[in-house]
SEBASE-521633 format. One record per residue (C-alpha): x, y, z; residue number from 1. Coordinates in Angstrom, 3 decimals, always signed. Example, Ala and Ser with C-alpha at 12.3 -4.5 7.8 and 13.67 -1.06 7.14 Angstrom:
BEGIN
+----------+----------+----------+-----+
|     east |    north |       up |   n |
+----------+----------+----------+-----+
|  +12.300 |   -4.500 |   +7.800 |   1 |
|  +13.670 |   -1.060 |   +7.140 |   2 |
+----------+----------+----------+-----+
//
This chain:
BEGIN
+----------+----------+----------+-----+
|     east |    north |       up |   n |
+----------+----------+----------+-----+
|  -16.814 |  -12.045 |  -13.076 |   1 |
|  -15.243 |   -9.938 |  -15.746 |   2 |
|  -18.547 |   -8.039 |  -16.500 |   3 |
|  -18.948 |   -7.190 |  -12.719 |   4 |
|  -15.369 |   -5.941 |  -12.415 |   5 |
|  -15.800 |   -3.712 |  -15.634 |   6 |
|  -19.174 |   -2.488 |  -14.170 |   7 |
|  -17.664 |   -1.761 |  -10.664 |   8 |
|  -14.470 |   +0.073 |  -12.529 |   9 |
|  -17.023 |   +2.145 |  -14.850 |  10 |
|  -19.100 |   +3.196 |  -11.571 |  11 |
|  -15.803 |   +4.147 |   -9.573 |  12 |
|  -14.552 |   +5.889 |  -12.605 |  13 |
|  -17.771 |   +7.866 |  -13.331 |  14 |
|  -18.008 |   +8.904 |   -9.611 |  15 |
|  -14.342 |  +10.010 |   -9.571 |  16 |
|  -14.847 |  +12.255 |  -12.627 |  17 |
|  -17.977 |  +13.750 |  -10.931 |  18 |
|  -16.381 |  +14.543 |   -7.792 |  19 |
|  -13.300 |  +15.921 |   -9.595 |  20 |
|  -15.771 |  +18.216 |  -11.723 |  21 |
|  -17.242 |  +19.375 |   -8.397 |  22 |
|  -13.677 |  +20.190 |   -7.020 |  23 |
|  -12.522 |  +21.821 |  -10.089 |  24 |
|  -15.672 |  +24.142 |  -10.294 |  25 |
|  -15.364 |  +25.237 |   -6.608 |  26 |
|  -12.169 |  +26.475 |   -7.086 |  27 |
|   -8.889 |  +26.450 |   -5.037 |  28 |
|   -9.581 |  +29.209 |   -2.930 |  29 |
|  -13.164 |  +27.943 |   -1.799 |  30 |
|  -11.617 |  +24.552 |   -0.771 |  31 |
|   -8.907 |  +26.085 |   +1.248 |  32 |
|  -11.204 |  +28.466 |   +2.868 |  33 |
|  -13.515 |  +25.513 |   +3.599 |  34 |
|  -10.895 |  +23.156 |   +4.816 |  35 |
|   -9.479 |  +26.088 |   +7.042 |  36 |
|  -13.094 |  +25.794 |   +8.762 |  37 |
|  -12.775 |  +22.178 |   +8.987 |  38 |
|  -15.173 |  +21.454 |   +6.088 |  39 |
|  -14.107 |  +18.726 |   +3.812 |  40 |
|  -17.079 |  +17.764 |   +2.141 |  41 |
|  -15.841 |  +18.734 |   -1.364 |  42 |
|  -12.600 |  +16.959 |   -1.389 |  43 |
|  -13.730 |  +13.641 |   +0.868 |  44 |
|  -15.800 |  +11.888 |   -1.416 |  45 |
|  -13.192 |  +11.800 |   -4.034 |  46 |
|  -10.875 |  +10.561 |   -1.245 |  47 |
|  -13.314 |   +7.692 |   -0.467 |  48 |
|  -13.576 |   +6.572 |   -3.965 |  49 |
|   -9.496 |   +6.473 |   -4.112 |  50 |
|   -9.429 |   +4.504 |   -0.994 |  51 |
|  -12.269 |   +1.940 |   -2.430 |  52 |
|  -10.358 |   +1.554 |   -5.403 |  53 |
|   -6.705 |   +1.013 |   -3.605 |  54 |
|   -8.681 |   -1.459 |   -1.363 |  55 |
|  -10.011 |   -3.289 |   -4.347 |  56 |
|   -6.739 |   -3.435 |   -6.036 |  57 |
|   -4.652 |   -4.676 |   -3.100 |  58 |
|   -7.633 |   -7.286 |   -2.273 |  59 |
|   -7.256 |   -8.709 |   -5.855 |  60 |
|   -3.453 |   -8.587 |   -5.738 |  61 |
|   -3.183 |  -10.373 |   -2.606 |  62 |
|   -5.953 |  -13.031 |   -3.739 |  63 |
|   -4.167 |  -13.907 |   -6.902 |  64 |
|   -0.442 |  -13.864 |   -5.264 |  65 |
|   -1.822 |  -16.503 |   -2.739 |  66 |
|   -3.559 |  -18.485 |   -5.537 |  67 |
|   -0.629 |  -18.464 |   -7.596 |  68 |
|   +1.473 |  -19.572 |   -4.649 |  69 |
|   -0.670 |  -22.581 |   -3.912 |  70 |
|   -1.042 |  -23.563 |   -7.701 |  71 |
|   +2.552 |  -23.164 |   -8.355 |  72 |
|   +4.479 |  -25.122 |   -5.641 |  73 |
|   +7.883 |  -24.521 |   -7.315 |  74 |
|   +7.238 |  -20.649 |   -7.210 |  75 |
|   +6.065 |  -21.403 |   -3.626 |  76 |
|   +9.719 |  -22.694 |   -2.472 |  77 |
|  +11.176 |  -19.632 |   -4.066 |  78 |
|   +8.989 |  -17.168 |   -2.391 |  79 |
|   +9.474 |  -18.702 |   +1.082 |  80 |
|  +13.464 |  -18.408 |   +0.191 |  81 |
|  +12.896 |  -14.783 |   -0.494 |  82 |
|  +10.990 |  -14.021 |   +2.581 |  83 |
|  +13.148 |  -16.117 |   +4.824 |  84 |
|  +16.303 |  -13.879 |   +3.539 |  85 |
|  +14.010 |  -10.737 |   +4.009 |  86 |
|  +13.225 |  -11.417 |   +7.434 |  87 |
|  +16.850 |  -12.486 |   +8.239 |  88 |
|  +18.269 |   -9.099 |   +6.924 |  89 |
|  +15.499 |   -7.394 |   +9.106 |  90 |
|  +16.443 |   -9.549 |  +12.235 |  91 |
|  +20.285 |   -8.749 |  +11.793 |  92 |
|  +19.639 |   -5.057 |  +11.291 |  93 |
|  +17.499 |   -4.921 |  +14.441 |  94 |
|  +20.250 |   -6.477 |  +16.379 |  95 |
|  +22.922 |   -4.377 |  +14.988 |  96 |
|  +20.855 |   -1.041 |  +15.335 |  97 |
|  +21.556 |   +1.245 |  +18.450 |  98 |
|  +19.205 |   +2.641 |  +20.632 |  99 |
|  +21.303 |   +5.206 |  +22.396 | 100 |
|  +21.659 |   +7.427 |  +19.052 | 101 |
|  +18.588 |   +9.369 |  +20.239 | 102 |
|  +19.694 |  +10.346 |  +23.751 | 103 |
|  +23.255 |  +10.864 |  +22.671 | 104 |
|  +22.322 |  +13.042 |  +19.670 | 105 |
|  +19.143 |  +14.571 |  +20.855 | 106 |
|  +16.975 |  +13.751 |  +17.632 | 107 |
|  +13.513 |  +15.458 |  +17.809 | 108 |
|  +10.664 |  +15.749 |  +15.678 | 109 |
|   +7.697 |  +18.086 |  +16.349 | 110 |
|   +9.409 |  +19.306 |  +19.172 | 111 |
|   +9.558 |  +16.000 |  +20.953 | 112 |
|  +12.644 |  +13.901 |  +21.505 | 113 |
|  +12.848 |  +10.586 |  +20.002 | 114 |
|  +12.665 |   +7.560 |  +22.351 | 115 |
|  +15.173 |   +4.633 |  +22.304 | 116 |
|  +12.468 |   +2.240 |  +20.621 | 117 |
|  +12.141 |   +5.122 |  +17.989 | 118 |
|  +15.544 |   +5.366 |  +17.314 | 119 |
|  +16.469 |   +1.622 |  +17.297 | 120 |
|  +13.424 |   +1.086 |  +14.694 | 121 |
|  +14.755 |   +4.029 |  +12.584 | 122 |
|  +18.171 |   +2.419 |  +12.662 | 123 |
|  +16.992 |   -0.892 |  +11.847 | 124 |
|  +15.010 |   +0.615 |   +8.700 | 125 |
|  +18.128 |   +2.289 |   +7.402 | 126 |
|  +20.518 |   -0.697 |   +7.872 | 127 |
|  +17.971 |   -3.077 |   +5.996 | 128 |
|  +17.649 |   -0.374 |   +3.190 | 129 |
|  +21.442 |   -0.480 |   +2.979 | 130 |
|  +21.965 |   -4.134 |   +2.758 | 131 |
|  +18.897 |   -4.403 |   +0.444 | 132 |
|  +20.223 |   -1.853 |   -1.965 | 133 |
|  +23.818 |   -3.344 |   -1.803 | 134 |
|  +22.143 |   -6.843 |   -2.561 | 135 |
|  +20.141 |   -5.481 |   -5.620 | 136 |
|  +23.196 |   -3.828 |   -6.812 | 137 |
|  +25.426 |   -6.759 |   -6.610 | 138 |
|  +22.494 |   -8.920 |   -8.205 | 139 |
|  +22.490 |   -6.471 |  -11.168 | 140 |
|  +26.248 |   -6.457 |  -11.724 | 141 |
|  +26.254 |  -10.401 |  -11.175 | 142 |
|  +23.587 |  -10.419 |  -13.841 | 143 |
|  +25.634 |   -7.849 |  -16.263 | 144 |
|  +28.846 |   -9.614 |  -15.988 | 145 |
|  +27.296 |  -13.296 |  -16.513 | 146 |
|  +25.436 |  -12.040 |  -19.863 | 147 |
|  +28.776 |  -10.530 |  -21.152 | 148 |
|  +30.582 |  -13.848 |  -20.462 | 149 |
|  +27.881 |  -16.165 |  -21.804 | 150 |
|  +28.218 |  -13.905 |  -25.167 | 151 |
+----------+----------+----------+-----+
//
């Protein structure tokens, strides 16, 4: 398996280098002119190599995380607690988010007025972000104080 992964990585690396050389040799002006006409033939291959690499990395990460969760049952309990707390933060943020901000304040993007659902989801994301940032800061402060006290 390790040899196969090395070969795949080498092939993708060589393809990336070849496509990069093609892009550099064409020059910025040629690429911009071609893109203005809808021709992305120079840039598209390197983008596909990147998509393939990203897909492979994500697949391996998900595989090994799931494998580790089922082989390490103590870690599974902690992971489920963390996921449960994260879902709870999202649910509480969703309940507390207002959907009338878009109508009252007239939020727009690309000339289109934001809907109530979009406003509620944005509010949910912001509230969840604030709660998670506060939690992370509290955990760092608690950890630092605990280290100082234990010394």
